[in-house]
N, C-alpha and C positions, 0 to 999 in steps of 0.2 A: 739404501734405506727405502727410497720411493720407487725403485726400479720395478720391483715385483708388483706393486700397487698399480702402476701404469702399464704393465706388460712389456717392459723394456729389458733388453739383454744386458745393458750397461748404461752408465750415466751419459746422456747425450751432450752435455755442455761442460765437459772437462776443459780446463784452460791449458792443458798440456797439448802442444802441437802434435796433431795426428793427421797425416795425409788422407786417411780414409774419410775424415770429416770435412775435408776442404770443399767448400762450396765455390765453384768456379763461376763467379759473376763475370760480367763483361770486363770489368776493371781488372779482376784477377787474371783473366785469360790474356788480356793485353800485356800485363806485367810479366807473366810467364813466357809469353811469346818473345818479349824483349830480351829476357834472360837467355833463352835458348838461342835466339839469333846472335846475340852478342858472343856467346861461347863458340858458336860455329865460325865466327870470324877470326878466331885464334889471334888475339892481340888486344892490348889496351885494357882499359877498365870498363866495367859495367856498374852503374850506380842505381841502386834501388832504395827509395826513401818512403817513409810513411809515418803517420802518428803512432804512438804507442798502442798496441793492441789491434792494429788493422790487418794483421795476418801475414806479415812479412816472413817470419820464421817458418810458419806452416807452408807458405808458398815455396820457400827454398827447399824444404823437405820434400815437397812434391817434385821439385826440379831434380833432386837426387835420383828419383825413380825414372826420370825421362832422359837422363844423360846417356850417351852412347857407352857401350861396354868398354871401349878403349880409354875412357876418361878416368883419371886418378884425382881424388879429391883431398884437399887439405882445408879443414874448417877451423877457424879461430873464433871462439865464442866470447872470449874475454880479452879484448885488445888493449886494456890498460896495463901495458907492459913497457919495459925499456926496449930500446932498439935490439940489443943483444938477446934479451929474453923472447922478444917477438920472433926473431930468426930461429931461435932454439925451438919454439913452439911449432913453427912450420916444419922444421926438420923432423920433429917427433911425429907430426901428422903424416909425413912421407916415409916414416920408418927409417930415418937416417940417424946414425949415431952422432952425438955431439961431444967431441973431446972435452975433457975438463979444462976450464979456464981458457978456452979457445977464443980467438978474436972474432969480431963480426965479419971480417974479410974471409977468415977460414970457413965460417959457416956459409957465406955466399958462394965461395968457390966450390964447396961441397954440393950445394944445391945446383949450381950450374952444371957440374959433372953429372948429377942425377938426371937433370932435365934433358941434357944432350943424349944420354943413353936411352931415356924414355922416348924421345923423339925418333931415335933411330929404330926403335921397335914399333913405331906407329902409335905410341901412347900420347895422350894429351893430358896436361896437368892443369887443374883448376884450383885456385886459392879463393876461399870464401871467408870474408871478414864480417862478422855480425857486430852490431853496435859500433859501427865504424866512426860515429861522431865522437867517440871517446879516444880516438887515436891522437897521440901527441904529434907535434909538428915534426920532430926529428924522426919519429916512426913513419909518418906519412912520406917523408923524403926517402926513407929507405924502401918503402913500398914502391915508390916511383922508380927507384934505381933497379928494382927487381924486374921491371918491364924491359930493361936494357939487355936482359938475358935472351938472346935470340940467335937465329941462324940468318944467313943472307936473305932468306925468303919469308920467315915468319917468326913471331914471338914464341918463346918456349913456355911462358906462364900466362894464363888467363886469370885476371883478378876481378872478383865481384865484391863491391863494397855495399853493405846493407846498413842502413841507419835511420835515425829519426830526422826530421826536417833540418835539425842543426847541422847535419852533414852537408846539405846544400850550401848553407851559409859558410861553413868551413872551407869548402872547395871554391867558393866564389871570392875568397880573399885574394888580394894582390900577390901575396907571397906564395900562394898555392896555384898560380896560373900555369906553371909548367906541368903540374899533375893534372889540372883540370883539362888541359888541352889533349890529354891522352884518354879522356873518357869518351868511349865510342857509343855508349848507349845510356840514356837516363830515363827513369820512370818513377813517378810519384804515385803511390797507392793511396787512393781516397777511401773514406768510409763507405759503407753500403748505403744505397738509397732506401727509401721506405719500402718500395716494392721488393728489393733484394733482401731486405731484412726478413720479410715474411717467408721468402723462398729459402733463406738460410736456415731459419728455425725449422721449417718443414723438412729440409734435407737432413739436418742433424737428427731429428726425431726418427726419421725413416731408417737412417743408418743404425740407430740404436735399437730398432725393432718395433717402433710404434706403428700400429695398423690404422689409426684414425687421427683426425685433427684434435689433439688435446688442447692446444692453444686456440682460444676463440679469436676472431678477427680484432675485436676491441682490445684484447690483451696484447696482441702483436703490435698494434698501433701504440699502445702505452709503452711497450718495451722500446720501440724506436724512439719515442719521445724522451725517454730517460737515457738511452745509450747513444743517441745520435748516429746510429749505424756502425759503431765501433764493435767489431766481432767479440773482442774480449769482454766488453761490458755487456753485450747481449748475452754471452754465456753465463756471466755471474748473476745477472738479474733473472734470467730464465731458470737457472738452476735453483735459486732461492724461491722462485714462484712455484716450481714443482714441489719443493719441500713444504711450502705453505699449503698447497693444495692437498698434499698427503696428510698433513696434520689436521686439516679440516674435513677430511674424507670427501674431497671433491674430485671427480673424474675429469673435469674440464677446468682449464685455467682461464679465469676471467680478469677483467680490468682491476677489480678490487684486490685480487691476490697479487697482481703485478705491483700495485702501489705499495702493498704491505712489504713485498720483497725488496722494492727499491728503498723503502725506509730503512730496512735492515742493512742493505748494502752500503748506503750513503751515511749511515750512522744516525740519521734522524729523517723526519719527513721533509726533505728539502723540496720546496715548491718549484716547479720548472720556471725558468726565467721569464717566459711569456706571461705567466700568472702574476709574477711580481710587477711586471710592467703594467698590466691591466689594473692591478690594485693601486699602483702609483697614480695612474691616470684618474681613477675614481677619487683618490685622496685629494689630488690637486683640484679637481672639479668641486669637491665638497668645500674645500677651504675658500675657493674663489666665490662660491655662492654665499658662504657665510660672511665673507668680507663685504660682498655687495649688499647683503641684507643690512649689515651694521651701518654701512655708509648711507643707505637710504633711510634707515630708522632714526639716526642721530639728528640729521637736519630737520626731520619732521618733529622730533621731540623739542628741539630748541625753538622751532617756529611756533609751537603751541605756547611755550613759556613767553616768548616775545609778544605774541598776539594778546595773551592774557594781561600782560603788563600794560599794553597800550589801552586796553579796555578800562583798566583801573584808573589810569591817569586821566582818561577822558571823562569818566563817571564822577570822580571826586574832585571838587574844586578846592584846593588847599587854602586859597585865599579867603574862603567863606567860613572857615572853622578856626577855632583857637589853636594856639601853638601846641598845647598838650595833645589835642586830638590829632594834629598833624604828625607829631612824633610817633603816635601809635600807628598811624597809617604807614608811615615810612618804615617802621619796624616790621609791619606785616609784609611789606613788599620784599623784605630780605629773606623770607621763608620760601618754601616750595609752593609757588602760587597755584599750580594746577590742583592742589589738594584743598584749597580754601573756597568756600561757597560765598562768593561776593554778593550774590543776589540776596542772601539773607541779611547782609550788612546794610544794603541799600534799603531794604524793607523797614529795618529798624530806624 
């Protein structure tokens, strides 16, 4: 819709993983280096974790393109399976037939035979499990046992576990220590920094065909504020900002358009946390000042009343007047004394 308006060949902020759009920040480069090094070691597990939307899947797709030609891949994207179904999924990825109603042992034996033949031909087999934090305990144990498939010199299967931070918690459990001890490489992918967020947006715009800086610096800072550097959130907010700019016929994306886009993405105009904190501070200060004012005003008010009462008692000698007059004076003292003009009474 907005691509022609901004002179783009395609949408630059699609959330579909595309290696062409991978911005290789220092953090992503380190993560990719860990993966490549781990695979070259031919054995054990490699663990890659990161929050949702930090670019783990895109990074792995980039890894596919950098693997040596002799590597065979088996990728499991949905690991919420039983142990047997998990083994069947691996066999299907390796183009191995799974006999009907076969046991898990039969499947493992079939895989072992395949891996030995591949090894004899100089092939290397890599198993990648995405969303690995969803693996059941029994499946994880089976995954560990798969690393027992080996020759006297090396492992036959290299396994990469990719998941959210919960994967780290899972593997740190006491009952998972045998598997954790076989992890030869770990890397946690952090969100982008503020500087990298700007470079990320510029990179994706250039890949899509942009010839100039469509996003103004203030807009980029606003995107970082809302996304916290998470690439998936950057994509969503930036895409909506381009659509908002198109609807208002604006060739440059400013801070106002990003705020409008963020309001649409988050469902309402959610004020960033720091603004709520600032508002809370002002509210507390206001309440404190109000309470202080009241505490200072009340003693002053009561002191006025007390002082007036003392003046009345000193001015009027009750013993010098009759009882009826004294009753009237006492009744007067029961009212709001500051509103009574006693000087007039004394004159009379």
